[in-house]
C-alpha positions as CSV (number, residue, x, y, z in Angstrom):
1,M,130.3,127.8,96.7
2,G,127.4,127.8,94.6
3,E,128.0,124.8,92.9
4,Q,127.9,123.0,96.4
5,T,125.1,124.5,97.7
6,H,123.0,123.5,94.5
7,R,124.5,119.6,95.2
8,T,123.4,119.7,98.7
9,A,119.9,121.2,98.0
10,A,119.5,118.3,95.6
11,I,120.8,115.6,97.2
12,T,118.4,116.8,100.6
13,S,115.5,116.9,98.3
14,A,115.9,113.5,97.0
15,G,116.3,112.3,100.3
16,I,113.1,114.4,101.9
17,R,111.0,112.6,98.8
18,I,112.0,109.5,99.0
19,L,111.8,109.0,102.8
20,S,108.6,110.8,102.9
21,V,107.1,108.6,100.0
22,I,108.4,105.3,102.0
23,F,107.2,106.6,105.6
24,L,103.9,107.9,104.5
25,R,102.9,105.0,101.7
26,W,104.9,101.9,102.7
27,V,106.0,101.5,106.3
28,A,106.0,104.4,109.1
29,L,109.5,103.8,110.6
30,P,110.2,105.9,113.8
31,P,113.7,106.9,112.8
32,A,112.2,108.3,109.5
33,S,110.7,111.4,110.8
34,P,113.5,112.9,112.7
35,I,115.7,112.3,109.6
36,I,113.3,113.9,107.5
37,Y,113.3,117.1,109.5
38,T,117.0,116.9,109.5
39,L,117.3,116.8,105.7
40,F,114.8,119.6,105.4
41,A,116.6,121.7,108.0
42,I,120.0,121.4,105.5
43,Y,117.9,121.9,102.5
44,V,115.9,125.6,103.2
45,P,119.3,127.2,103.7
46,S,121.0,125.5,100.6
47,F,118.0,126.1,98.6
48,I,117.8,129.8,99.5
49,S,121.3,130.3,98.9
50,T,121.4,128.5,95.4
51,Y,118.5,130.8,94.5
52,F,120.2,134.1,95.1
53,T,123.6,133.0,94.1
54,E,123.2,131.2,91.0
55,S,123.6,133.0,88.0
56,K,120.5,133.2,85.7
57,Y,122.9,133.0,82.8
58,E,125.1,130.6,81.4
59,L,128.3,130.7,79.1
60,V,127.7,129.1,75.7
61,D,131.0,128.3,74.0
62,E,130.2,128.0,70.0
63,V,132.9,126.8,68.1
64,D,132.7,127.0,64.0
65,V,134.9,124.8,61.8
66,V,135.4,125.6,58.3
67,V,137.5,123.2,55.7
68,K,138.8,125.1,52.4
69,E,140.3,122.9,49.7
70,D,143.2,124.1,47.1
71,V,144.5,122.4,44.2
72,L,148.1,123.5,44.1
73,N,149.1,121.9,40.5
74,K,146.2,123.3,38.8
75,D,148.1,124.7,35.8
76,E,149.9,121.2,35.4
77,V,146.4,119.6,35.6
78,A,144.9,122.0,33.2
79,N,147.9,121.6,30.4
80,G,147.7,117.8,30.9
81,I,150.8,117.5,32.0
82,T,149.7,115.4,35.1
83,D,146.4,113.5,36.0
84,E,147.1,113.6,39.8
85,A,146.0,117.0,41.6
86,V,147.9,117.8,44.9
87,V,145.0,118.9,47.1
88,V,145.6,120.9,50.4
89,E,143.0,121.4,53.0
90,E,143.2,124.9,54.8
91,V,141.2,124.6,58.2
92,D,139.6,128.0,59.7
93,V,138.4,127.5,63.2
94,Q,136.4,130.3,64.9
95,E,135.2,130.2,68.4
96,T,132.5,132.3,69.9
97,A,131.9,133.0,73.4
98,A,128.4,134.0,74.4
99,I,126.0,134.5,77.2
100,V,122.6,133.3,77.3
101,K,119.9,132.9,79.9
102,K,119.4,129.1,81.1
103,P,116.4,127.2,79.7
104,L,113.7,126.8,82.0
105,N,113.8,123.0,82.3
106,P,110.4,123.0,84.3
107,L,110.4,119.1,84.8
108,S,114.2,119.0,85.9
109,T,113.5,121.9,88.2
110,L,110.0,120.2,89.8
111,L,111.7,116.7,90.0
112,K,115.1,117.8,91.6
113,G,113.7,120.1,94.2
114,T,116.2,122.9,93.3
115,P,115.6,126.3,92.6
116,N,115.2,127.9,89.3
117,P,116.7,131.1,89.1
118,N,115.0,132.1,85.9
119,S,111.6,131.2,87.2
120,L,110.2,132.5,90.5
121,L,107.2,130.2,90.0
122,L,109.1,127.0,89.4
123,T,111.1,127.7,92.4
124,I,108.3,128.3,94.8
125,L,106.7,125.1,93.4
126,T,109.3,122.7,93.7
127,F,110.1,124.4,97.0
128,L,106.3,123.6,98.1
129,I,106.9,120.2,97.1
130,N,109.1,119.6,99.7
131,V,107.2,121.4,102.1
132,A,104.2,119.4,101.7
133,C,106.6,116.1,102.2
134,V,107.2,117.3,105.7
135,A,103.9,118.6,106.3
136,M,102.2,115.3,105.7
137,V,104.9,113.7,107.8
138,T,104.2,116.1,110.8
139,D,100.4,115.4,110.0
140,M,100.6,111.7,110.4
141,V,103.3,111.8,113.5
142,Y,101.7,114.6,115.5
143,S,98.0,115.1,114.3
144,P,96.6,112.3,116.7
145,R,98.5,113.7,119.7
146,W,97.7,117.5,119.2
147,F,94.2,117.4,118.0
148,H,92.9,113.7,118.9
149,P,94.0,112.7,122.4
150,S,90.6,111.5,123.2
151,H,90.5,112.3,126.8
152,D,86.8,112.8,126.4
153,L,86.1,109.4,124.5
154,S,82.7,107.5,125.5
155,F,82.2,104.6,123.9
156,A,81.0,100.9,124.6
157,R,81.8,97.6,123.0
158,I,81.2,93.9,123.3
159,G,83.8,91.5,124.6
160,Y,83.6,88.0,125.2
161,V,80.4,86.5,124.5
162,S,79.4,83.0,126.1
163,D,75.9,81.2,125.8
164,T,75.3,82.3,129.5
165,E,76.5,85.9,129.6
166,A,78.4,88.8,127.3
167,K,81.0,91.5,128.8
168,L,80.1,94.9,128.1
169,L,83.2,97.5,128.3
170,I,82.0,101.2,128.8
171,R,84.2,104.2,128.7
172,E,82.5,107.4,130.4
173,P,84.5,110.4,131.6
174,D,81.7,112.4,132.2
175,Q,80.3,111.6,135.8
176,A,77.0,113.8,134.9
177,K,76.2,110.7,132.9
178,M,76.4,108.6,136.2
179,P,74.6,106.0,136.8
180,I,74.5,104.5,133.2
181,T,72.1,102.0,132.9
182,V,72.3,98.8,130.4
183,E,69.5,97.2,128.9
184,I,69.0,94.4,126.4
185,H,66.2,92.6,124.7
186,I,65.9,89.9,121.8
187,K,65.8,91.4,118.6
188,D,63.3,89.6,116.2
189,A,61.6,87.9,119.4
190,K,59.7,84.5,118.7
191,P,56.7,84.8,120.8
192,P,55.4,83.2,122.9
193,F,58.9,81.7,124.0
194,D,61.0,85.1,123.1
195,N,60.6,88.2,125.7
196,P,60.5,91.3,123.3
197,L,60.8,93.6,125.9
198,W,63.9,95.7,127.1
199,Q,65.7,94.3,130.3
200,T,68.1,96.1,132.5
201,A,71.2,94.2,132.3
202,G,73.5,96.1,134.8
203,V,74.5,99.5,136.0
204,V,77.8,101.6,136.3
205,K,77.4,103.6,139.3
206,G,80.7,105.9,138.5
207,T,84.4,105.6,136.6
208,T,87.6,106.8,138.0
209,N,91.3,107.5,136.4
210,E,92.5,104.5,138.1
211,T,90.7,102.5,135.2
212,D,91.2,105.4,132.5
213,Y,87.1,105.8,133.4
214,T,86.1,102.4,132.4
215,A,84.0,100.0,133.7
216,V,82.6,96.5,132.8
217,V,79.3,95.3,132.7
218,T,78.4,91.3,133.0
219,I,75.1,90.8,131.2
220,P,73.4,87.7,131.9
221,L,71.7,85.6,129.0
222,S,68.9,83.5,130.2
223,H,67.8,82.1,127.1
224,S,68.2,78.5,126.4
225,K,68.7,78.9,122.9
226,Q,71.1,81.0,120.6
227,R,69.7,84.2,120.0
228,L,70.6,87.8,118.4
229,Y,70.4,90.5,121.0
230,E,70.4,94.7,121.0
231,W,71.9,96.4,123.7
232,R,71.9,100.2,124.6
233,T,73.2,102.3,127.2
234,S,71.7,105.4,128.8
235,N,74.7,107.4,127.8
236,N,73.6,106.7,124.2
237,H,75.6,103.8,123.0
238,S,74.1,100.7,121.4
239,G,74.8,97.7,119.2
240,E,73.9,93.9,118.8
241,F,75.5,90.5,119.4
242,T,74.6,87.1,118.9
243,S,75.2,84.6,122.0
244,A,77.3,81.6,121.5
245,P,76.2,78.3,120.8
246,K,76.4,75.8,123.9
247,P,79.8,73.5,124.0
248,G,79.8,71.0,121.7
249,T,76.6,71.8,119.4
250,M,76.5,73.6,116.2
251,P,74.8,77.0,116.0
252,E,71.1,77.1,115.6
253,L,71.4,80.6,113.3
254,F,73.9,81.3,110.4
255,D,72.5,78.0,108.5
256,G,74.3,75.8,111.3
257,K,78.0,77.3,110.4
258,F,80.4,78.5,113.5
259,T,82.3,81.2,112.0
260,F,85.0,83.5,113.7
261,L,87.7,85.7,112.5
262,S,91.4,86.6,113.4
263,T,94.0,89.0,112.4
264,S,96.6,91.3,114.4
265,C,98.6,94.5,113.6
266,I,96.8,97.9,113.3
267,V,98.1,101.0,112.8
268,P,95.9,104.2,111.5
269,R,96.1,106.0,108.6
270,L,98.7,103.4,106.5
271,P,98.9,104.0,103.7
272,Y,98.5,107.7,104.5
273,N,96.1,110.0,102.3
274,P,96.0,113.7,103.5
275,F,92.3,113.7,103.2
276,D,91.3,110.5,105.6
277,H,90.6,111.4,109.4
278,P,93.8,111.2,111.6
279,L,92.6,108.2,113.3
280,A,91.3,106.2,110.0
281,F,92.0,102.8,109.5
282,P,91.6,101.7,105.8
283,G,91.9,98.0,106.9
284,M,88.7,98.4,109.1
285,K,86.6,99.7,106.1
286,H,87.8,96.6,104.1
287,L,86.7,94.5,106.8
288,A,83.3,96.3,107.4
289,K,82.5,95.8,103.9
290,V,82.4,92.1,104.1
291,L,81.5,91.6,107.9
292,P,77.9,91.5,107.2
293,N,78.1,88.6,105.0
294,L,80.2,86.4,107.2
295,G,78.0,85.7,110.1
296,A,81.1,85.9,112.5
297,Q,80.6,85.1,116.3
298,F,83.7,87.3,117.4
299,M,86.9,88.7,116.2
300,L,90.3,87.0,117.5
301,L,92.6,89.9,117.7
302,L,95.9,88.2,118.1
303,G,97.8,91.6,119.7
304,D,99.4,94.6,118.3
305,F,96.4,96.0,118.7
306,I,98.4,99.4,119.5
307,Y,101.9,100.3,118.0
308,I,103.5,102.3,121.1
309,E,106.6,103.6,119.1
310,V,104.9,103.6,115.5
311,P,105.1,106.5,114.0
312,K,106.5,107.9,117.3
313,Q,106.9,107.2,120.7
314,F,106.0,110.2,122.7
315,G,106.9,108.3,126.4
316,T,106.7,105.1,128.5
317,S,104.0,106.2,130.9
318,V,100.6,104.6,131.8
319,E,98.9,107.6,130.0
320,S,101.0,107.5,126.7
321,Y,99.8,103.9,126.5
322,R,96.3,104.4,127.5
323,Q,96.1,107.2,124.6
324,K,97.2,105.0,121.9
325,Y,94.1,102.3,123.1
326,R,91.6,105.6,123.4
327,Q,92.6,106.6,119.9
328,V,92.0,103.2,118.2
329,Y,88.2,103.0,119.7
330,A,87.9,106.9,118.9
331,S,88.4,106.1,115.1
332,P,85.5,106.7,113.0
333,D,85.8,103.4,111.4
334,W,85.7,101.5,114.8
335,P,82.2,101.3,115.1
336,A,81.3,99.5,111.9
337,V,83.5,96.6,112.8
338,G,83.3,96.6,116.6
339,Q,79.7,97.9,117.5
340,N,78.1,94.9,116.9
341,L,80.8,92.4,116.6
342,S,82.6,90.5,120.1
343,W,86.4,91.0,120.1
344,I,88.7,89.3,122.2
345,H,92.5,89.7,122.6
346,V,95.9,88.2,123.1
347,L,99.2,90.3,124.0
348,D,102.1,91.0,122.1
349,D,105.3,93.0,121.4
350,H,103.9,96.3,120.3
351,E,101.7,96.8,123.2
352,I,104.9,97.0,125.1
353,S,107.7,97.3,123.1
354,N,109.4,95.9,119.8
355,D,110.5,92.4,120.4
356,W,109.6,92.3,123.9
357,D,111.3,89.7,126.1
358,S,111.9,91.3,129.3
359,N,108.8,89.4,131.1
360,S,107.4,91.9,133.7
361,T,110.3,94.3,133.9
362,G,110.8,98.0,132.7
363,V,107.5,99.4,131.0
364,Y,106.0,96.3,131.3
365,Q,103.4,97.1,134.2
366,N,103.0,100.7,132.5
367,A,102.1,99.0,129.4
368,V,99.7,96.3,130.2
369,D,97.6,98.7,132.4
370,P,95.4,99.8,129.7
371,W,95.5,96.4,127.9
372,H,94.0,95.0,131.3
373,H,91.3,97.6,131.3
374,Y,90.5,98.0,127.8
375,Q,91.1,94.1,127.1
376,T,91.1,91.7,129.4
377,D,88.6,92.8,131.7
378,V,86.0,91.7,128.8
379,N,88.3,88.5,127.6
380,P,87.4,84.9,128.1
381,P,88.0,83.6,131.2
382,P,91.7,83.0,132.5
383,A,93.0,79.3,131.4
384,K,92.3,76.3,133.7
385,K,95.1,75.3,136.1
386,A,96.9,71.8,135.1
387,G,95.7,69.1,137.3
388,S,92.4,70.7,138.1
389,Q,90.5,68.5,135.7
390,G,89.3,71.8,133.8
391,T,87.8,73.4,136.8
392,L,90.1,75.8,138.4
393,S,90.9,78.9,136.8
394,R,94.9,79.8,136.9
395,N,94.7,82.8,139.4
396,G,96.0,85.8,137.7
397,A,97.0,84.4,134.5
398,T,97.1,86.4,131.5
399,Y,96.3,83.9,128.7
400,F,92.7,82.2,128.7
401,S,90.7,79.2,127.3
402,F,86.8,78.7,126.5
403,I,84.5,76.5,124.5
404,Q,82.3,77.7,122.0
405,G,80.2,75.2,119.9
406,P,82.3,73.0,118.0
407,A,85.6,74.5,119.1
408,S,87.8,74.8,122.3
409,F,90.3,77.7,122.4
410,F,93.3,78.4,124.3
411,M,94.8,82.0,124.0
412,L,98.5,82.1,124.2
413,D,100.5,85.0,125.9
414,T,103.8,84.9,124.3
415,R,105.3,87.9,125.5
416,S,105.0,88.1,129.5
417,Y,107.0,84.9,130.6
418,R,109.4,84.3,127.5
419,S,113.1,83.9,127.8
420,K,115.8,85.8,126.0
421,N,115.4,86.0,122.3
422,S,119.0,85.9,121.8
423,E,119.5,82.6,123.8
424,P,120.3,79.4,121.4
425,F,117.5,78.4,119.3
426,D,117.5,74.8,120.4
427,S,118.3,75.5,124.1
428,P,116.2,72.9,126.1
429,N,115.7,75.3,129.0
430,K,114.3,78.3,126.4
431,T,110.9,79.0,127.2
432,M,108.3,81.4,125.2
433,L,105.3,80.4,127.5
434,G,107.2,79.9,131.0
435,Q,106.5,76.7,133.1
436,S,103.0,77.7,134.9
437,Q,101.5,78.3,131.3
438,L,103.4,75.7,129.3
439,E,101.6,73.3,132.1
440,D,98.1,74.6,131.6
441,F,98.5,74.5,127.9
442,L,99.9,70.8,127.6
443,D,96.8,70.1,130.2
444,W,94.5,71.8,128.0
445,L,95.8,70.1,125.0
446,R,95.6,66.5,126.4
447,R,92.1,67.2,128.0
448,P,89.2,65.4,126.5
449,E,86.6,67.7,125.5
450,P,83.0,67.4,125.4
451,K,81.1,65.5,122.9
452,G,80.7,67.5,119.6
453,V,83.9,69.7,120.3
454,K,86.1,68.7,116.9
455,W,88.5,71.3,117.1
456,K,91.4,72.7,119.5
457,I,92.1,76.5,118.2
458,V,95.2,77.8,119.7
459,A,95.7,81.5,119.5
460,S,99.3,82.7,119.4
461,S,100.6,86.2,118.5
462,V,103.6,85.0,117.0
463,P,103.9,82.3,114.1
464,F,104.6,78.7,115.3
465,T,106.5,77.9,111.9
466,K,110.1,78.5,111.8
467,N,109.6,78.9,108.0
468,W,109.7,83.0,108.2
469,R,113.3,83.7,107.8
470,V,113.3,87.3,109.0
471,N,113.7,87.8,112.9
472,T,113.2,84.1,113.5
473,K,114.3,84.3,116.9
474,D,111.0,86.4,118.0
475,T,108.7,83.6,116.6
476,W,108.4,80.0,117.6
477,G,111.1,79.2,115.5
478,G,113.7,80.6,118.0
479,F,112.2,78.3,120.7
480,L,112.6,75.0,119.0
481,A,112.8,72.6,122.2
482,E,109.6,74.0,123.5
483,R,107.8,73.8,120.2
484,R,108.9,70.2,119.7
485,K,107.3,69.3,123.0
486,I,103.8,71.0,122.4
487,L,103.6,69.3,118.6
488,E,104.0,66.0,120.2
489,A,101.1,66.8,122.3
490,M,99.1,68.3,119.6
491,W,99.6,65.1,117.6
492,D,98.4,63.0,120.7
493,A,95.4,65.3,120.4
494,S,94.5,63.5,117.1
495,N,93.6,60.2,119.3
496,L,90.5,62.0,120.8
497,G,89.4,62.8,117.6
498,V,90.2,66.7,117.7
499,G,91.7,68.6,115.1
500,V,94.4,71.2,116.4
501,V,94.4,74.6,114.3
502,I,96.8,77.2,115.4
503,L,96.2,80.9,114.5
504,S,98.9,83.7,114.7
505,G,99.8,86.9,113.2
506,D,102.9,89.3,113.7
507,R,104.5,88.7,110.1
508,H,102.3,91.2,108.0
509,E,101.7,88.6,105.6
510,F,99.7,85.5,105.1
511,G,101.1,81.8,105.5
512,A,99.3,78.7,105.7
513,T,101.5,76.0,107.2
514,A,101.2,71.9,107.8
515,F,103.0,70.2,110.8
516,P,102.8,66.4,109.8
517,P,103.9,63.9,112.2
518,P,107.1,62.4,111.5
519,K,106.9,59.8,108.9
520,N,107.0,56.2,110.4
521,S,106.1,57.3,113.8
522,T,103.1,56.2,115.8
523,W,101.0,59.2,114.5
524,P,98.7,58.9,112.0
525,E,99.0,61.4,108.9
526,S,95.4,62.8,110.2
527,A,97.4,64.3,113.2
528,T,98.6,66.6,111.0
529,V,98.5,70.3,112.7
530,H,97.9,73.4,110.8
531,E,98.7,77.1,111.2
532,F,97.0,79.9,109.7
533,S,98.9,83.3,109.9
534,A,97.4,86.4,108.8
535,S,98.3,90.0,109.3
536,P,97.9,93.0,109.2
537,L,94.5,94.2,109.7
538,N,95.9,97.6,108.9
539,Q,99.8,97.8,108.6
540,F,102.8,97.9,106.1
541,Y,103.8,94.7,104.3
542,S,107.2,93.4,102.9
543,P,107.4,93.6,99.0
544,I,110.2,90.9,99.2
545,G,108.9,87.6,100.5
546,T,110.2,86.2,104.0
547,Y,108.8,83.2,104.2
548,K,110.4,80.1,102.9
549,Q,110.1,76.3,103.3
550,T,113.8,74.7,104.0
551,D,112.5,71.2,105.3
552,D,109.6,68.6,105.6
553,E,108.6,69.4,109.2
554,D,107.0,73.2,108.2
555,V,105.3,72.4,104.9
556,E,104.2,75.3,103.1
557,L,100.5,75.3,102.0
558,K,100.3,79.0,100.8
559,Y,102.2,82.2,100.9
560,I,101.2,85.7,99.8
561,N,103.0,88.9,101.1
562,A,101.2,91.4,99.6
563,G,98.3,93.3,100.9
564,N,98.3,96.4,103.9
565,S,95.2,94.4,105.1
566,K,94.4,90.9,106.0
567,F,92.4,88.9,108.3
568,G,91.2,85.0,108.0
569,A,87.6,83.7,108.2
570,I,87.4,80.5,110.1
571,T,84.1,78.2,109.4
572,I,83.4,75.2,110.9
573,E,80.5,73.0,109.9
574,K,79.5,69.1,110.4
575,F,80.9,66.9,107.5
576,A,78.3,64.9,105.9
577,E,76.9,62.7,108.3
578,G,79.4,61.2,110.0
579,E,81.6,62.3,113.3
580,Q,83.9,64.4,111.5
581,S,84.0,68.1,111.0
582,S,85.4,70.6,108.4
583,L,87.2,73.6,109.1
584,K,87.2,76.2,106.1
585,Y,89.9,78.7,106.2
586,T,89.5,82.0,103.9
587,V,92.0,84.9,104.0
588,Y,91.0,88.1,102.8
589,I,93.5,90.6,101.7
590,D,92.4,94.1,101.2
591,G,88.7,93.3,101.4
592,V,88.8,90.5,98.8
593,D,88.5,86.7,99.0
594,K,92.1,85.3,97.9
595,W,92.5,81.9,98.7
596,N,90.7,79.1,101.0
597,T,91.3,75.6,102.0
598,V,89.1,73.1,104.0
599,I,90.4,70.5,106.4
600,L,88.7,67.8,108.2
601,S,89.2,66.8,112.0
602,P,90.6,63.3,112.5
603,E,88.1,60.3,113.6
604,P,88.9,59.1,117.3
605,L,91.3,56.4,117.5
606,H,90.8,55.8,121.1
607,P,87.4,57.3,122.3
608,A,87.6,59.0,125.5
609,K,85.4,59.9,128.6
610,T,84.3,63.8,128.6
611,G,86.4,65.4,131.2
612,G,85.3,68.2,133.6
613,S,83.0,68.3,136.1
614,F,79.6,66.3,136.2
615,W,77.8,69.4,134.7
616,D,80.2,69.8,132.2
617,R,79.9,65.9,131.1
618,L,76.1,66.4,131.4
619,R,76.1,68.8,129.0
620,G,78.3,67.0,126.3
621,A,76.5,64.1,126.4
């Protein structure tokens, strides 16, 4: 019985410690915490039983062997009768059994987690190590929910900023602070053309639980030039933002460079540090350190802003989802990266449920309620409807498009309309985008852009390449027919003198991939499409590589799997004195510049007239 309980204590202790390290320092898998609690429930009684039943002593069996030699014919040898002595050996075996105290073996006790009957101190210490493991797991899982539900969160953040307006999201549950007045002014105004005075930009009369006490103020920007603005609210929030360069023009600020950022996937307090705030994001600290030197216009967050099921899902109600969003914005690390930087968002699975492919059924409506209130209400405008010449927005679309400076953007929704992942990869009817979004997306790809726009930037929450070999069915690698149709439209875009770049996340790794047109095709090599996939901002990473090139369709440029925090900085500028433009992509891993590359926009083969309205054409002239 004693031996069995000792073995049980040792096995459960090993399980608790190994799983806790994995859960706290590597990946917070939801099934891990209940397993740890179960092991601990088995460990405690077996540990106690072992301590009180295991003997302090052990039986030591000592055996002494004495060998004696004797010469039988020593008289004959002495008298010279013979030269050969006959030798016999007599073996005397003495066995002694003794009861002695077991040795302390402190290192063994502390490592194994089993009690030491001869040392109460070592017994308590090794037990406390396992108690600490369970306590830290509990801290990571439950502290945000118990101590930081963030019901009283009051904050404001900048969403989409264009050359004519900026959207400000405000959350204020305290109705005593209503109405809230928003004011802006030009920072470092240059007289006589800049007005340095604070001006009222909007008012929030009240908020209700219907929108989780959020409201949106659209701030008009009347200055014709790109300027840095300061904003403040009457409920004590403030920040800065930079107006966007006009479509087709390069920035007047930041040395004429147009820079923006992209990443995805954030989970608080991973890797776990017991001294961190329960809502801390180490990856945001890395971003905050380099942000002042980047001159970024905005952050393009490519999904998984929350993980509803990590480290544990507490429900599927609207409030369960809302709380997750509030906790990100309540993080002490958020202001340093969100107070003075525009953030815009696309949807991915963990805002709903892992590998979501059930369209708008099930928990979808509950899940997207806070996504709309906290993200899309201050996102860019919905994408333009196919066939409208870029003039009419698609009503109710959850995907978006806009133009800033030298780039046109399309932000895909890869979750709300997709077919089942389990369908064959090459099925011609399998879709990730749905019919309407696909039509609008292809129309955007084929649409001529205003003069000066040299890049079409596609934001996809999941990788476009099929080179990721784990769970490929959830990426564009599982939707090959639709992917091919899109690729051909992207190659066609090169005829307009526009380069196509795909930005994605999801994989918790970095991968740069080129998609050259088929050899001997009508598309030139300059039509090559590039994808840069960088994530997470704060999540686990795979220590084992999962990206591998297997054909000439998806060409690996660079792959880096290590790093809990990754984001990309995209910088566009004029190339020499010609009509081409350069795009530099830099990946930062744990706050360090790890790799970069530069690509050029193609030269137009067939000059095209600028599409859109009369005013669009006039603005791009």
